[in-house]
MARMIKE-717172 format. One line per 5 residues: number of its first residue (from 1); their letters; for each residue x, y, z of N, C-alpha, C, CB. Coordinates in steps of 0.02 Angstrom, whole numbers, plus 50000, padded with zeros to 5 digits. Atoms other than C-alpha are relative to their C-alpha. Glycine has a CB too. Layout:
BEGIN
NUM> A> X/Y/Z/X/Y/Z/X/Y/Z/X/Y/Z | ...
This chain:
BEGIN
1> XXXXX> 49947/49999/49949/49946/50480/50610/50048/50056/49983/50038/49931/50004 | 49951/49948/50009/50068/50622/50635/50070/49971/50000/49994/50053/50056 | 49931/50021/50004/50250/50602/50591/50044/50056/50026/50019/49981/49927 | 49951/49952/49976/50399/50687/50671/50065/49987/49963/50010/49994/50077 | 49934/50005/50031/50563/50723/50583/50050/50022/50053/50005/50045/49934
6> XXXXX> 49951/49987/49947/50714/50717/50698/50069/49983/49975/49983/49959/50064 | 49932/50021/50016/50903/50714/50680/50011/49929/50027/50053/50049/50030 | 49984/50067/49975/50970/50538/50697/50039/50005/50065/50041/49960/49947 | 49967/50004/49935/51028/50493/50872/50017/49928/50015/49955/50030/50057 | 49978/50068/49981/51113/50344/50952/49941/49955/50017/50049/50004/50060
11> XXXXX> 50058/50041/49980/50946/50284/51021/49961/49974/49940/49954/50040/50046 | 50035/50022/50060/50882/50265/50842/50037/49947/49960/49987/50060/49956 | 49958/50041/50043/51024/50158/50775/49971/49931/49985/50068/49992/50031 | 50026/50068/50012/50947/49985/50798/49938/50003/49956/49984/49966/50067 | 50060/49995/50041/50780/50040/50726/50016/50022/49929/49951/50050/50032
16> XXXXX> 49980/49977/50067/50862/50131/50581/50029/49942/49961/50050/50058/50005 | 49970/50059/50033/50963/49976/50540/49945/49951/49978/50050/49965/50047 | 50055/50045/50017/50803/49872/50543/49959/50026/49941/49955/49989/50061 | 50037/49970/50055/50711/49993/50428/50041/49996/49936/49981/50074/50015 | 49956/50006/50058/50860/49998/50310/49996/49929/49972/50072/50018/50018
21> XXXXX> 50002/50070/50022/50854/49808/50303/49934/49984/49965/50010/49953/50059 | 50065/50012/50032/50667/49805/50262/50000/50030/49930/49943/50031/50043 | 50001/49967/50065/50688/49930/50120/50049/49965/49952/50018/50075/50007 | 49950/50034/50042/50846/49844/50054/49973/49933/49974/50065/49989/50039 | 50024/50067/50020/50761/49673/50050/49943/50003/49948/49976/49963/50061
26> XXXXX> 50048/49992/50055/50627/49744/49934/50034/49995/49932/49962/50067/50007 | 49959/50006/50060/50767/49744/49805/49976/50045/49943/50002/49928/49977 | 50024/49955/50051/50695/49894/49714/50027/50071/50007/49925/50003/50003 | 49987/49929/49987/50757/50055/49793/50072/50016/50018/49956/50023/50053 | 49932/49987/49975/50933/50038/49863/50052/49959/49963/50004/49986/50075
31> XXXXX> 49945/50039/50029/51102/49977/49806/50010/49935/50040/50064/50041/50000 | 49994/50059/49957/51095/49852/49950/49941/49954/49989/50004/50020/50075 | 50056/50048/49999/50990/49693/49950/49986/49977/50072/50015/49940/49955 | 50011/50008/49929/51007/49684/50139/50044/50052/50035/50016/49927/50025 | 49960/49951/49963/51074/49800/50273/50070/49973/50012/49966/50018/50067
36> XXXXX> 49932/50023/49981/51261/49794/50306/49999/49974/50072/50051/50058/49994 | 49998/50024/49930/51314/49709/50468/49989/50058/50049/50068/49965/50014 | 50018/49948/49952/51252/49804/50620/50060/50039/50025/49963/49970/50059 | 49940/49966/49974/51426/49844/50687/50027/50049/49949/50055/49949/50019 | 49978/49955/50054/51474/49920/50519/49953/50060/49996/50002/49962/49932
41> XXXXX> 50048/49946/50001/51315/50023/50521/50009/50048/50059/49929/49973/50000 | 49988/49958/49942/51352/50085/50697/50057/50049/49987/50017/49957/50061 | 49943/49956/50017/51520/50155/50639/49977/50054/49952/50058/49959/49970 | 50026/49953/50050/51433/50237/50491/49956/50053/50033/49960/49962/49945 | 50046/49953/49967/51294/50316/50597/50037/50046/50048/49945/49962/50037
46> XXXXX> 49962/49959/49952/51415/50375/50732/50042/50052/49965/50044/49956/50044 | 49961/49953/50040/51525/50457/50600/49956/50058/49976/50033/49965/49940 | 50046/49947/50023/51374/50552/50532/49986/50049/50056/49935/49969/49974 | 50015/49957/49943/51331/50618/50704/50062/50040/50021/49974/49958/50059 | 49938/49966/49978/51512/50659/50751/50018/50058/49953/50057/49950/50003
51> XXXXX> 49982/49948/50050/51533/50761/50590/49941/50047/49987/50022/49967/49934 | 50060/49959/50009/51359/50842/50605/49978/50002/49927/50013/50072/50025 | 50022/50005/50069/51312/50780/50433/49924/49999/49997/50029/49936/49966 | 50072/49993/50012/51138/50785/50358/49966/49931/49999/49987/50036/49933 | 50039/50062/49996/51037/50635/50417/49943/50010/50049/50045/49940/50021
56> XXXXX> 50060/49994/49960/50860/50637/50483/49962/49935/49997/49956/50059/49977 | 50044/50058/49998/50739/50502/50535/49928/50023/50007/50020/49952/50058 | 50072/49987/49994/50550/50496/50525/49973/49954/50053/49963/49991/49932 | 50029/50038/49946/50455/50440/50678/49924/50005/49997/50026/50024/50069 | 50072/50003/49992/50274/50386/50693/49989/49980/50072/49965/49950/49948
61> XXXXX> 49999/50008/49928/50240/50404/50878/50074/49991/50018/49955/49939/50025 | 49929/50012/49984/50404/50327/50942/50032/49949/49953/50006/49977/50072 | 49974/50050/50046/50427/50206/50797/50034/50033/49941/49944/49953/49976 | 49963/49975/50058/50561/50244/50668/49972/49967/49937/50077/49987/50008 | 50031/50027/50061/50483/50225/50495/50036/50020/49936/49928/50023/49996
66> XXXXX> 49964/49980/50059/50609/50305/50378/50059/50045/50016/49955/50035/49952 | 49941/49957/49992/50766/50407/50351/50013/50037/49935/50062/49959/50022 | 49974/49965/50058/50846/50531/50233/50068/50027/50019/49952/50057/49976 | 49935/49969/49988/51027/50582/50219/50028/50029/49936/50049/49949/50030 | 49962/49970/50054/51135/50690/50109/50072/50002/50025/49973/50073/49979
71> XXXXX> 49933/50010/49975/51315/50638/50132/50052/50025/49951/50012/49927/50017 | 49951/49969/50044/51471/50721/50064/50034/49949/49954/50053/50036/50040 | 49964/50040/50049/51561/50655/49911/50074/50007/50015/49983/50023/49927 | 49927/49999/49987/51746/50612/49926/50036/50042/49947/50028/49929/50001 | 49956/49963/50045/51879/50723/49849/49990/50075/50007/49987/49979/49928
76> XXXXX> 50003/49928/49989/51921/50906/49870/49961/50037/49946/50069/50028/50003 | 50035/49964/50054/51853/50957/49699/49925/49987/50000/50030/49980/49932 | 50071/50016/49996/51685/50881/49745/49972/50011/50070/49988/49927/49979 | 50020/49989/49931/51673/50941/49925/49935/50039/50006/50055/50036/50038 | 50063/49962/50000/51523/51050/49879/49939/49957/49985/50005/50057/49949
81> XXXXX> 50053/50045/50023/51420/50897/49830/49981/49950/50055/50022/49962/49936 | 50024/50053/49956/51312/50781/49934/49959/49950/49959/49957/50029/50057 | 50039/50053/50032/51231/50617/49884/49941/49983/50044/50044/49937/49988 | 50063/50011/49965/51050/50588/49932/49985/49926/50007/49944/50035/49964 | 50027/50067/49987/50985/50428/50011/49937/50007/50041/50052/49955/50036
86> XXXXX> 50063/49996/49964/50809/50399/50074/49966/49932/49999/49953/50055/49970 | 50039/50061/49999/50698/50255/50126/49944/50006/50051/50045/49940/50016 | 50058/50001/49957/50527/50230/50203/49972/49929/50003/49946/50050/49976 | 50036/50063/49996/50436/50078/50267/49941/50002/49951/49976/49985/50073 | 50054/50000/50049/50306/50024/50138/49933/50028/50026/49988/49930/49976
91> XXXXX> 50065/49979/49975/50157/50060/50251/49992/50076/50009/49986/49966/50064 | 50005/49928/49991/50200/50246/50268/50012/50039/49936/50049/50023/50054 | 49989/49966/50064/50233/50284/50086/49935/50031/49975/50029/49951/49947 | 50058/49969/50031/50117/50400/49991/49962/50046/50047/49955/49949/49974 | 50033/49958/49951/50076/50508/50143/50034/50068/50008/49996/49965/50067
96> XXXXX> 49965/49936/49996/50191/50656/50111/50061/50000/50044/49953/50052/50024 | 49943/50005/49954/50324/50593/50230/50067/50007/49964/49997/49935/50038 | 49938/49994/50038/50458/50577/50097/50017/50073/49985/49995/49961/49934 | 49990/49929/50014/50434/50759/50050/50024/50037/50063/49935/50032/49974 | 49979/49968/49938/50448/50813/50233/50073/49983/50016/49954/49979/50058
101> XXXXX> 49930/50020/49988/50609/50713/50254/50047/50036/49953/50007/49924/49994 | 49957/49968/50050/50681/50782/50093/50008/50075/50015/49972/49990/49930 | 49996/49928/49987/50638/50963/50133/50045/50015/50060/49930/50029/50013 | 49960/49990/49939/50717/50951/50307/50074/49987/49986/49976/49956/50057 | 49931/50020/50012/50874/50863/50247/50033/50047/49950/50003/49927/49974
106> XXXXX> 49973/49954/50049/50899/50976/50096/50015/50068/50032/49951/50009/49941 | 49988/49936/49966/50881/51131/50205/50065/49998/50040/49941/50017/50047 | 49937/50005/49962/51021/51069/50318/50060/49997/49953/49999/49939/50047 | 49945/50005/50048/51129/51025/50168/50020/50070/49975/49981/49954/49940 | 49985/49931/50023/51114/51204/50102/50033/50039/50057/49935/50036/49975
111> XXXXX> 49972/49965/49942/51148/51271/50278/50072/49980/50012/49957/49987/50062 | 49932/50025/49990/51305/51164/50289/50048/50020/49944/49999/49923/50006 | 49957/49975/50053/51370/51242/50128/50002/49959/49937/50067/50007/50025 | 50002/50037/50062/51332/51109/50000/49964/50042/49947/49964/49931/50009 | 50032/49962/50053/51284/51181/49831/49971/49955/49945/50049/50048/49969
116> XXXXX> 50025/50048/50049/51240/51023/49734/49983/49935/50037/50052/49987/49943 | 50020/50064/49972/51144/50866/49783/49986/49953/49941/49936/50007/50046 | 50008/50050/50052/51153/50711/49674/49962/49940/50026/50069/49979/49972 | 50032/50063/49982/51050/50553/49671/49997/49956/49939/49928/50012/50028 | 50011/50050/50052/51025/50396/49572/49935/49965/50017/50060/49949/49996
121> XXXXX> 50065/50031/49988/50851/50324/49551/49985/49953/49942/49944/50054/50007 | 50016/50047/50053/50794/50171/49455/49943/50028/49957/49979/49931/50030 | 50050/49974/50047/50692/50212/49300/49931/49969/50012/50022/49988/49928 | 50064/50032/49987/50556/50093/49360/49971/50021/50068/50007/49924/49999 | 50025/49973/49937/50522/50200/49515/49968/50069/49986/50057/50006/50053
126> XXXXX> 50029/49936/50021/50403/50333/49445/49976/50044/50058/49942/49986/49954 | 50023/49960/49943/50338/50388/49615/50057/50042/50027/49971/49954/50056 | 49942/49962/49976/50511/50437/49676/50023/50051/49949/50058/49952/50017 | 49979/49954/50053/50556/50515/49509/49956/50062/50000/49998/49966/49931 | 50047/49943/49999/50400/50624/49515/50012/50044/50061/49927/49975/49999
131> XXXXX> 49986/49961/49940/50439/50678/49693/50063/50042/49990/50007/49955/50061 | 49937/49964/50011/50618/50725/49648/49989/50058/49950/50055/49952/49975 | 50014/49947/50049/50556/50823/49497/49961/50057/50031/49961/49971/49940 | 50038/49947/49967/50429/50918/49603/50044/50044/50044/49943/49970/50042 | 49954/49962/49957/50568/50970/49721/50047/50043/49958/50041/49952/50045
136> XXXXX> 49956/49961/50043/50671/51032/49574/50061/49963/49974/50023/50059/50036 | 49945/50039/50028/50794/50892/49537/49993/49996/49924/50002/49929/50032 | 49999/50003/50073/50844/50891/49354/50033/49934/49978/50039/50061/49971 | 49970/50059/50029/50882/50739/49248/50066/50019/49966/49952/49966/49948 | 49935/49986/50031/51064/50733/49197/50024/49943/49955/50052/50012/50054
141> XXXXX> 49981/50055/50044/51070/50567/49108/49971/49934/50024/50075/49995/49995 | 50021/50068/49984/51029/50383/49106/50062/49956/50004/49950/49973/49947 | 49946/50048/49992/51149/50253/49171/49972/49931/49981/50029/49999/50073 | 50027/50063/50025/51115/50097/49070/50027/49941/50040/50016/49991/49926 | 49982/50061/49962/51116/49930/49163/50037/50017/50065/50043/49954/49956
146> XXXXX> 49964/49977/49941/51170/50023/49320/49984/49960/50063/49985/50073/50012 | 50020/50040/49942/51079/49907/49439/49991/49928/49976/49934/50028/50033 | 50008/50071/50016/51088/49717/49439/49980/49964/50064/50067/49969/49971 | 50025/50035/49941/50980/49625/49564/49963/49937/49975/49952/50045/50042 | 50032/50064/50016/50929/49442/49553/50004/49986/49925/49928/49999/50024
151> XXXXX> 49990/50014/50070/51000/49430/49377/49965/50047/49952/49977/49932/49986 | 50037/49953/50042/50897/49577/49312/50033/50069/50002/49926/50005/50023 | 49972/49932/50005/50976/49738/49249/49944/50051/49998/50044/50006/49936 | 50046/49944/50004/50889/49904/49270/50040/50064/49990/49956/50004/50065 | 49968/49934/50009/50936/50077/49209/49983/50045/50059/49976/50032/49933
156> XXXXX> 50014/49950/49949/50947/50222/49330/50008/50069/49968/50048/49993/50061 | 49991/49930/50019/50928/50409/49308/50048/50032/50049/49932/50038/49999 | 49958/49955/49960/51062/50527/49370/49961/50066/50003/50073/50010/49970 | 50036/49937/49990/50975/50680/49444/50040/50043/50048/49928/49987/50026 | 49964/49955/49955/51041/50834/49532/49957/50062/50014/50068/50021/49971
161> XXXXX> 50033/49939/49979/50978/50986/49625/50056/50049/50019/49950/49988/50059 | 49951/49948/49984/51079/51148/49632/49969/50048/50051/50022/50038/49937 | 50023/49952/49951/51066/51268/49777/49978/50064/49965/50054/50015/50053 | 50025/49940/50036/50956/51411/49715/50033/50064/50023/49925/50005/50008 | 49966/49939/49976/51055/51535/49820/50064/50007/49961/50015/49997/50077
């Protein structure tokens, strides 16, 4: 099946929220264990569009199956930095879609003037870690016990990518 990468639009909001909820409930990849309330998510998505921030969705035919965003960090001294978030439905993982989403979103981040992209990834997620490394993200440290889900702590890696320009 072919996938399309598209900027997020209002018509995608309900599907994006549903995909976020599926990935969050896996309790392995996100800081959330379920999606935030839909109304809260609407405000978040609308803000991204209004500010022309870096958020793309992946579509299989007309079905939304994933997203990627790089959102600015707060504070004037960190205005050059974006934080990466990504998620895919389980059935579309391992097909190169994550790479396509990342490449598109990173390109827009550089175009928007960001010069550093940061992410946090659990150490027990070797597939994502390998993908980030292939793109050029560098390990900057380990955050011990940084994630606590269902009574279980997990370390995370801090990784970053600098704009090669």
